[in-house]
VOROTI-169177 format. One record per residue (C-alpha): residue in one letter; x, y, z; residue number from 0. Coordinates in steps of 0.25 Angstrom, whole numbers, plus 5000, padded with zeros to 4 digits. Layout:
<atoms>
<atom A,<X,Y,Z>,NUM>
...
</atoms>
This chain:
<atoms>
<atom M,<4934,4955,4982>,0>
<atom T,<4945,4947,4975>,1>
<atom L,<4949,4951,4961>,2>
<atom E,<4954,4941,4949>,3>
<atom L,<4959,4945,4935>,4>
<atom K,<4962,4933,4926>,5>
<atom N,<4969,4933,4913>,6>
<atom I,<4965,4949,4910>,7>
<atom V,<4969,4952,4897>,8>
<atom K,<4968,4967,4892>,9>
<atom A,<4974,4973,4881>,10>
<atom F,<4971,4989,4872>,11>
<atom K,<4972,4986,4858>,12>
<atom S,<4986,4977,4856>,13>
<atom D,<4990,4984,4870>,14>
<atom V,<4988,4971,4880>,15>
<atom V,<4989,4978,4892>,16>
<atom L,<4984,4965,4900>,17>
<atom D,<4987,4951,4897>,18>
<atom G,<4981,4939,4906>,19>
<atom V,<4982,4946,4919>,20>
<atom S,<4978,4939,4932>,21>
<atom L,<4976,4941,4946>,22>
<atom S,<4968,4941,4957>,23>
<atom V,<4966,4951,4971>,24>
<atom A,<4960,4947,4983>,25>
<atom T,<4949,4952,4991>,26>
<atom G,<4958,4964,4999>,27>
<atom E,<4970,4961,4991>,28>
<atom T,<4979,4975,4985>,29>
<atom L,<4986,4971,4972>,30>
<atom V,<4994,4981,4967>,31>
<atom L,<4996,4979,4951>,32>
<atom F,<5009,4986,4948>,33>
<atom G,<5018,4987,4937>,34>
<atom P,<5021,4999,4925>,35>
<atom S,<5014,5007,4919>,36>
<atom G,<5006,5000,4906>,37>
<atom A,<5006,4989,4914>,38>
<atom G,<4990,4986,4915>,39>
<atom K,<4988,4990,4929>,40>
<atom T,<4979,4999,4925>,41>
<atom V,<4972,4992,4915>,42>
<atom L,<4970,4978,4925>,43>
<atom L,<4964,4989,4935>,44>
<atom R,<4953,4994,4924>,45>
<atom L,<4950,4980,4922>,46>
<atom I,<4947,4978,4935>,47>
<atom A,<4938,4988,4935>,48>
<atom G,<4930,4986,4924>,49>
<atom V,<4933,4999,4916>,50>
<atom I,<4938,4990,4905>,51>
<atom D,<4938,4975,4901>,52>
<atom P,<4948,4964,4901>,53>
<atom D,<4951,4958,4886>,54>
<atom E,<4952,4944,4895>,55>
<atom G,<4951,4940,4908>,56>
<atom T,<4944,4941,4919>,57>
<atom I,<4941,4949,4931>,58>
<atom R,<4934,4946,4945>,59>
<atom I,<4930,4953,4957>,60>
<atom A,<4925,4943,4967>,61>
<atom G,<4923,4932,4958>,62>
<atom R,<4916,4940,4949>,63>
<atom D,<4920,4941,4934>,64>
<atom M,<4920,4958,4930>,65>
<atom A,<4916,4955,4915>,66>
<atom G,<4906,4963,4912>,67>
<atom V,<4904,4971,4926>,68>
<atom E,<4906,4986,4926>,69>
<atom P,<4917,4994,4936>,70>
<atom E,<4907,4998,4946>,71>
<atom D,<4901,4985,4948>,72>
<atom R,<4915,4979,4952>,73>
<atom G,<4916,4984,4965>,74>
<atom I,<4930,4991,4961>,75>
<atom G,<4936,5003,4967>,76>
<atom M,<4946,5012,4956>,77>
<atom A,<4955,5022,4958>,78>
<atom F,<4963,5024,4944>,79>
<atom Q,<4975,5033,4939>,80>
<atom N,<4965,5042,4933>,81>
<atom F,<4960,5046,4943>,82>
<atom A,<4946,5045,4938>,83>
<atom L,<4939,5056,4949>,84>
<atom F,<4925,5062,4945>,85>
<atom P,<4928,5077,4940>,86>
<atom H,<4917,5084,4946>,87>
<atom M,<4917,5076,4962>,88>
<atom D,<4926,5079,4970>,89>
<atom A,<4937,5071,4978>,90>
<atom T,<4927,5068,4989>,91>
<atom E,<4916,5064,4979>,92>
<atom N,<4925,5057,4969>,93>
<atom I,<4930,5048,4982>,94>
<atom A,<4914,5045,4986>,95>
<atom A,<4910,5042,4974>,96>
<atom P,<4911,5026,4976>,97>
<atom L,<4904,5029,4990>,98>
<atom T,<4893,5039,4984>,99>
<atom A,<4891,5025,4974>,100>
<atom K,<4888,5015,4986>,101>
<atom K,<4877,5027,4992>,102>
<atom M,<4886,5028,5005>,103>
<atom G,<4883,5037,5014>,104>
<atom K,<4887,5050,5014>,105>
<atom Q,<4894,5051,5028>,106>
<atom Q,<4901,5038,5023>,107>
<atom I,<4905,5043,5010>,108>
<atom A,<4911,5056,5016>,109>
<atom H,<4918,5049,5028>,110>
<atom T,<4925,5037,5017>,111>
<atom V,<4929,5050,5008>,112>
<atom E,<4934,5056,5020>,113>
<atom K,<4943,5043,5027>,114>
<atom V,<4949,5039,5011>,115>
<atom A,<4952,5052,5007>,116>
<atom K,<4961,5057,5020>,117>
<atom M,<4967,5043,5018>,118>
<atom L,<4972,5048,5004>,119>
<atom K,<4975,5061,5008>,120>
<atom I,<4964,5068,4998>,121>
<atom D,<4954,5073,5011>,122>
<atom H,<4958,5088,5009>,123>
<atom V,<4953,5088,4994>,124>
<atom L,<4940,5079,4994>,125>
<atom H,<4934,5092,4989>,126>
<atom H,<4940,5094,4977>,127>
<atom K,<4937,5090,4963>,128>
<atom P,<4947,5080,4954>,129>
<atom K,<4953,5092,4946>,130>
<atom E,<4956,5098,4959>,131>
<atom L,<4965,5088,4965>,132>
<atom S,<4979,5083,4962>,133>
<atom N,<4981,5071,4955>,134>
<atom G,<4984,5064,4968>,135>
<atom Q,<4973,5068,4974>,136>
<atom K,<4965,5063,4963>,137>
<atom Q,<4973,5049,4962>,138>
<atom R,<4968,5049,4979>,139>
<atom T,<4954,5054,4976>,140>
<atom A,<4952,5042,4966>,141>
<atom L,<4958,5031,4976>,142>
<atom A,<4950,5037,4986>,143>
<atom R,<4938,5035,4978>,144>
<atom A,<4943,5022,4976>,145>
<atom L,<4944,5019,4990>,146>
<atom S,<4931,5025,4996>,147>
<atom G,<4921,5015,4992>,148>
<atom E,<4929,5002,4998>,149>
<atom P,<4927,4995,4986>,150>
<atom D,<4931,4980,4984>,151>
<atom I,<4943,4981,4973>,152>
<atom L,<4951,4993,4972>,153>
<atom L,<4958,4997,4958>,154>
<atom L,<4969,5008,4962>,155>
<atom D,<4976,5011,4948>,156>
<atom D,<4991,5020,4954>,157>
<atom P,<4982,5027,4963>,158>
<atom L,<4993,5034,4971>,159>
<atom R,<5001,5037,4958>,160>
<atom N,<4998,5053,4960>,161>
<atom V,<5001,5053,4977>,162>
<atom D,<5010,5060,4981>,163>
<atom A,<5023,5051,4987>,164>
<atom K,<5019,5053,5001>,165>
<atom L,<5005,5049,5000>,166>
<atom R,<5008,5040,4990>,167>
<atom F,<5016,5033,5003>,168>
<atom E,<5007,5035,5014>,169>
<atom M,<4995,5029,5004>,170>
<atom R,<5003,5015,5003>,171>
<atom L,<5004,5015,5015>,172>
<atom E,<4986,5019,5018>,173>
<atom L,<4981,5011,5004>,174>
<atom P,<4986,4998,5010>,175>
<atom R,<4978,4999,5021>,176>
<atom L,<4966,5007,5017>,177>
<atom L,<4964,4995,5006>,178>
<atom K,<4966,4985,5016>,179>
<atom S,<4954,4990,5025>,180>
<atom Q,<4946,4991,5013>,181>
<atom Q,<4948,4977,5009>,182>
<atom A,<4947,4981,4994>,183>
<atom T,<4954,4972,4984>,184>
<atom V,<4964,4982,4977>,185>
<atom I,<4972,4983,4963>,186>
<atom Y,<4982,4994,4965>,187>
<atom V,<4990,4999,4953>,188>
<atom T,<5003,5005,4954>,189>
<atom Q,<5017,5007,4949>,190>
<atom D,<5025,5011,4963>,191>
<atom Y,<5031,4997,4967>,192>
<atom K,<5030,5003,4982>,193>
<atom E,<5015,5004,4982>,194>
<atom A,<5014,4993,4975>,195>
<atom M,<5022,4985,4986>,196>
<atom A,<5016,4994,4997>,197>
<atom L,<5001,4992,4993>,198>
<atom G,<4998,4979,4987>,199>
<atom D,<4997,4966,4993>,200>
<atom R,<5000,4960,4981>,201>
<atom I,<5006,4964,4968>,202>
<atom A,<5005,4962,4953>,203>
<atom V,<5016,4968,4945>,204>
<atom M,<5010,4971,4930>,205>
<atom N,<5018,4972,4918>,206>
<atom G,<5018,4966,4903>,207>
<atom H,<5003,4963,4902>,208>
<atom G,<5001,4957,4915>,209>
<atom I,<5006,4954,4929>,210>
<atom Q,<5020,4949,4933>,211>
<atom Q,<5020,4947,4947>,212>
<atom I,<5008,4947,4957>,213>
<atom G,<5013,4946,4972>,214>
<atom T,<5015,4954,4986>,215>
<atom P,<5024,4965,4986>,216>
<atom R,<5034,4955,4992>,217>
<atom D,<5033,4946,4980>,218>
<atom I,<5035,4958,4972>,219>
<atom Y,<5046,4961,4977>,220>
<atom M,<5055,4950,4981>,221>
<atom S,<5052,4941,4968>,222>
<atom P,<5047,4948,4957>,223>
<atom A,<5045,4940,4947>,224>
<atom N,<5054,4946,4936>,225>
<atom L,<5064,4957,4935>,226>
<atom E,<5053,4968,4931>,227>
<atom I,<5047,4967,4944>,228>
<atom A,<5059,4966,4951>,229>
<atom R,<5063,4980,4944>,230>
<atom L,<5048,4985,4948>,231>
<atom F,<5049,4982,4963>,232>
<atom G,<5060,4989,4972>,233>
<atom D,<5066,5004,4974>,234>
<atom P,<5078,5005,4969>,235>
<atom V,<5076,4993,4958>,236>
<atom I,<5081,4979,4959>,237>
<atom N,<5096,4977,4955>,238>
<atom L,<5096,4966,4943>,239>
<atom L,<5108,4961,4939>,240>
<atom D,<5110,4949,4929>,241>
<atom V,<5118,4938,4934>,242>
<atom T,<5119,4923,4932>,243>
<atom P,<5118,4913,4943>,244>
<atom E,<5128,4902,4945>,245>
<atom R,<5130,4891,4954>,246>
<atom S,<5140,4895,4966>,247>
<atom E,<5147,4884,4979>,248>
<atom R,<5133,4893,4986>,249>
<atom G,<5125,4889,4976>,250>
<atom V,<5118,4900,4967>,251>
<atom Q,<5125,4913,4963>,252>
<atom V,<5126,4928,4955>,253>
<atom M,<5139,4935,4953>,254>
<atom L,<5136,4949,4957>,255>
<atom S,<5147,4960,4958>,256>
<atom G,<5157,4949,4956>,257>
<atom Q,<5153,4941,4968>,258>
<atom P,<5143,4930,4971>,259>
<atom L,<5130,4931,4975>,260>
<atom V,<5122,4919,4979>,261>
<atom I,<5108,4918,4977>,262>
<atom D,<5098,4907,4979>,263>
<atom A,<5100,4893,4976>,264>
<atom G,<5087,4892,4969>,265>
<atom F,<5094,4899,4959>,266>
<atom A,<5101,4887,4954>,267>
<atom H,<5093,4885,4942>,268>
<atom A,<5096,4900,4937>,269>
<atom I,<5112,4895,4937>,270>
<atom G,<5118,4900,4924>,271>
<atom Q,<5105,4910,4921>,272>
<atom S,<5105,4925,4917>,273>
<atom C,<5098,4931,4927>,274>
<atom V,<5096,4944,4934>,275>
<atom L,<5099,4945,4949>,276>
<atom G,<5088,4954,4957>,277>
<atom I,<5093,4962,4970>,278>
<atom R,<5086,4971,4975>,279>
<atom P,<5093,4983,4982>,280>
<atom E,<5090,4980,4994>,281>
<atom A,<5094,4966,4994>,282>
<atom L,<5109,4972,4994>,283>
<atom Q,<5116,4976,5005>,284>
<atom F,<5131,4983,5009>,285>
<atom V,<5140,4974,5016>,286>
<atom P,<5155,4976,5019>,287>
<atom E,<5164,4969,5008>,288>
<atom G,<5170,4956,5012>,289>
<atom T,<5155,4953,5018>,290>
<atom P,<5152,4938,5010>,291>
<atom G,<5144,4939,4997>,292>
<atom A,<5146,4954,4995>,293>
<atom I,<5145,4961,4983>,294>
<atom P,<5153,4972,4977>,295>
<atom V,<5148,4984,4972>,296>
<atom Q,<5152,4999,4968>,297>
<atom I,<5142,5008,4975>,298>
<atom E,<5141,5020,4963>,299>
<atom T,<5128,5028,4972>,300>
<atom E,<5118,5028,4982>,301>
<atom A,<5106,5035,4985>,302>
<atom P,<5097,5035,4996>,303>
<atom L,<5083,5036,4995>,304>
<atom N,<5076,5038,5007>,305>
<atom E,<5076,5024,5016>,306>
<atom K,<5086,5019,5007>,307>
<atom T,<5099,5021,5001>,308>
<atom V,<5104,5013,4987>,309>
<atom T,<5117,5010,4983>,310>
<atom L,<5120,5010,4969>,311>
<atom A,<5133,5000,4966>,312>
<atom L,<5138,4993,4954>,313>
<atom T,<5142,4978,4954>,314>
<atom K,<5156,4974,4948>,315>
<atom N,<5150,4973,4936>,316>
<atom R,<5144,4986,4936>,317>
<atom R,<5129,4981,4940>,318>
<atom E,<5121,4992,4948>,319>
<atom V,<5116,4987,4960>,320>
<atom M,<5108,4995,4970>,321>
<atom I,<5108,4993,4985>,322>
<atom S,<5099,4998,4995>,323>
<atom R,<5099,5000,5008>,324>
<atom P,<5091,5007,5018>,325>
<atom S,<5095,5022,5021>,326>
<atom G,<5104,5025,5030>,327>
<atom T,<5112,5012,5030>,328>
<atom E,<5127,5015,5028>,329>
<atom A,<5134,5008,5017>,330>
<atom P,<5145,5011,5007>,331>
<atom S,<5142,5024,4997>,332>
<atom S,<5154,5021,4986>,333>
<atom G,<5164,5011,4983>,334>
<atom T,<5163,4996,4983>,335>
<atom A,<5154,4990,4992>,336>
<atom W,<5147,4975,4995>,337>
<atom V,<5132,4971,4996>,338>
<atom I,<5127,4957,4998>,339>
<atom A,<5114,4954,4991>,340>
<atom D,<5102,4947,5000>,341>
<atom V,<5100,4935,4992>,342>
<atom T,<5086,4931,4997>,343>
<atom N,<5083,4945,4989>,344>
<atom I,<5087,4944,4976>,345>
<atom H,<5081,4939,4961>,346>
<atom L,<5084,4931,4949>,347>
<atom F,<5078,4935,4937>,348>
<atom D,<5080,4928,4924>,349>
<atom R,<5087,4938,4915>,350>
<atom T,<5079,4936,4903>,351>
<atom S,<5065,4935,4906>,352>
<atom G,<5065,4942,4919>,353>
<atom D,<5058,4933,4929>,354>
<atom R,<5062,4929,4942>,355>
<atom I,<5070,4918,4944>,356>
<atom E,<5065,4909,4957>,357>
<atom P,<5074,4901,4963>,358>
<atom G,<5072,4888,4960>,359>
<atom Q,<5064,4889,4948>,360>
<atom S,<5070,4886,4934>,361>
<atom A,<5075,4899,4926>,362>
<atom A,<5076,4900,4911>,363>
<atom V,<5084,4910,4909>,364>
<atom Q,<5095,4914,4898>,365>
<atom G,<5109,4920,4896>,366>
<atom A,<5119,4924,4903>,367>
<atom A,<5125,4933,4912>,368>
</atoms>
C-alpha cells in the first residue's frame, strides 16, 4: 500500500519540528528514517499513525487523504519506543491483540503468535506479564504484536534499541526477509547507521526540521549530500581535509601531505576555491615507498577492530587521517609510511555550506585554504 506525505509541517508551540517534509513510499518498500535524536523521526511516525495531526500538509495512504481518519481505521501496525503493552495481558495476549480484533480463529492465532515469537526469541516468555519482562523482551513483544496482524503499513520506532548486540545482529538479517514476506510498506526509525543500511531499501536522512537526503544505502554512503551526512555514515568516520583544488598538467589536483593528488577532471570548476576533501579510511591503502602517487604519513597508532585494523596517522601538516584494512593484512606499525588514495572513492564539499560538490557542478565556495 502506498504512502505519500506532502509539505508536512508540525510545531509544538514555538518549536518547529518538521517544516515542509515530503516523501513517498512504494508498496512493499522499507524506508528507514535515520538521524540524531530530536530530528523529528518519531513525530513523523505519529503523524502517519494519526496519533497527532499535522499543522499543514497532507498524508495519503493508497491515495486516500487521511485527514480526519482515526488511527484504528488506517490499516497500520505500530511498535513505538515506549512499548505500549497492555499491562493486564501476558505476552501471548498482547501479541494476539490485532488477531483477536480481526476475529481470527484460536488455532490460527496460536500458530501465528508462536511463529513470530520464535523468530524474535521470546517464545519462552509468552506467559509473562509486561512487568515480568526485561526492556528488550518488552520491545520484542511490541514488535511481535505489530508484525502479527500483517498490516498494510508498518511503523517501527527503533524496535531493536534495547535488544542485546548478538540478537540485534541476528534481527538485522532476519527482519528484511520477514518484512518482504509480509509485503508490508514499512517505515523504520533508527539512529544506528549500520541498521539503516542493512534494513532499508531507501534511507531518508533527517535533521534540521526535515529530510536532507533520500536514497539507497549505496547512494547515501557513496554520494553523501553534505559533510554532516558523510560523518554520520561510516566507522571509522570519514577523513575530512581542507584543500584548494588547483590546475595541473594532468588536470585537477589537491595537495595532500605535500604531494599532489590528482582528482576527477570534472572538478575544474572548483579550482582555487576553499573545499573539504572527504576520503573514507578504506579508500586509503599502504604501499611501498616510491609507488607513483604515494603520499607520506607518520604512523601514530593502530587498533584492531574485529574484522578490520585501523591505523591513525598524521600528514606532513599534522592532519589526522585514518586508514582501514582487513584484519591480518600486513602494514607498517610505526614511523613513516606511504599510502595511495582511491580517487574514484573521494568526495569534495563546499567548505562554507558543507554541501557536496559534484563533478561538473558550478561551485559557489568562498575563502582560501
